[in-house]
VEXVO-505815 format. One record per residue (C-alpha): x, y, z; residue in three letters; residue number from 1. Coordinates in Angstrom, 3 decimals. Example, Ala and Ser with C-alpha at 12.3 -4.5 7.8 and 13.67 -1.06 7.14 Angstrom:
2
SITE          u          v          w   rest    nr
SITE     12.300     -4.500      7.800    ALA     1
SITE     13.670     -1.060      7.140    SER     2
end
This chain:
75
SITE          u          v          w   rest    nr
SITE    136.917     47.752    182.961    MET     1
SITE    137.816     45.459    180.135    GLN     2
SITE    136.179     45.581    176.677    PHE     3
SITE    136.314     44.015    173.200    ILE     4
SITE    135.700     46.510    170.341    GLU     5
SITE    133.993     45.629    167.064    MET     6
SITE    132.152     47.042    164.184    THR     7
SITE    128.383     46.955    163.863    GLY     8
SITE    128.805     44.309    161.113    ARG     9
SITE    130.581     42.067    163.618    THR    10
SITE    128.011     42.657    166.341    LEU    11
SITE    125.327     41.436    163.999    LEU    12
SITE    127.142     38.149    163.764    ARG    13
SITE    127.509     37.933    167.546    VAL    14
SITE    124.029     38.695    168.754    ILE    15
SITE    121.467     35.862    169.161    SER    16
SITE    117.733     36.040    168.526    PRO    17
SITE    116.828     36.488    172.267    GLU    18
SITE    119.130     39.495    172.630    GLU    19
SITE    118.838     42.669    170.520    LEU    20
SITE    117.056     42.521    167.205    HIS    21
SITE    119.001     44.031    164.226    PRO    22
SITE    116.052     46.606    163.724    GLU    23
SITE    116.480     47.772    167.299    GLU    24
SITE    120.259     48.315    166.643    LEU    25
SITE    119.443     50.214    163.415    LYS    26
SITE    116.968     52.500    165.229    LYS    27
SITE    119.715     53.190    167.858    ALA    28
SITE    122.092     54.332    165.138    GLY    29
SITE    124.141     51.237    164.544    VAL    30
SITE    125.513     50.813    160.986    THR    31
SITE    127.887     48.225    159.593    ASN    32
SITE    130.834     50.629    160.230    ASP    33
SITE    129.875     51.823    163.724    SER    34
SITE    132.341     51.349    166.493    VAL    35
SITE    130.965     49.316    169.434    LEU    36
SITE    132.415     47.605    172.474    ARG    37
SITE    131.137     44.856    174.780    VAL    38
SITE    132.291     44.687    178.423    ASN    39
SITE    132.813     41.556    180.549    LEU    40
SITE    129.222     41.851    181.760    GLN    41
SITE    127.860     41.732    178.234    GLY    42
SITE    126.843     45.369    177.941    ASP    43
SITE    126.970     46.708    174.440    ILE    44
SITE    127.988     50.320    173.981    GLU    45
SITE    127.917     52.475    170.825    LEU    46
SITE    130.539     55.082    170.156    ARG    47
SITE    128.861     58.470    169.707    LYS    48
SITE    130.554     61.845    168.959    ARG    49
SITE    130.975     62.739    172.674    SER    50
SITE    131.059     59.375    174.392    GLY    51
SITE    129.593     55.884    174.664    TRP    52
SITE    125.847     55.003    174.732    GLU    53
SITE    124.708     51.761    176.328    ILE    54
SITE    122.349     49.853    173.917    LEU    55
SITE    121.597     46.653    175.807    GLY    56
SITE    123.307     43.403    176.649    GLY    57
SITE    124.357     39.994    175.540    LEU    58
SITE    123.079     36.897    177.214    LEU    59
SITE    124.375     33.450    177.812    GLY    60
SITE    127.783     32.287    176.360    ASP    61
SITE    128.646     35.646    174.759    TYR    62
SITE    132.278     35.584    175.914    ASP    63
SITE    133.109     32.734    173.441    HIS    64
SITE    130.945     34.244    170.676    ARG    65
SITE    132.619     37.713    170.975    VAL    66
SITE    136.117     36.276    171.077    LYS    67
SITE    135.512     33.946    168.175    ARG    68
SITE    134.008     36.613    165.917    GLU    69
SITE    136.546     39.318    166.706    THR    70
SITE    139.619     37.300    167.241    GLY    71
SITE    140.373     39.568    170.272    LEU    72
SITE    140.682     39.055    173.952    ASP    73
SITE    139.405     41.258    176.733    TRP    74
SITE    141.639     44.333    177.179    ALA    75
end
């Protein structure tokens, strides 16, 4: 499966109002320095000590938003 990794700070710039709210991310443990990844289906995963936790998903034209904000491609 392909992903693009980013920090919590970057994710906050990527998400749109109809997706996850910043308060929801904070309650899930996301900080500015958290390591997150998004897969091609738009699932957002947070890196925890022992693995990855799915937090929710991105909607719509997230592919372009994720690539624009991170400068990365799917790997």
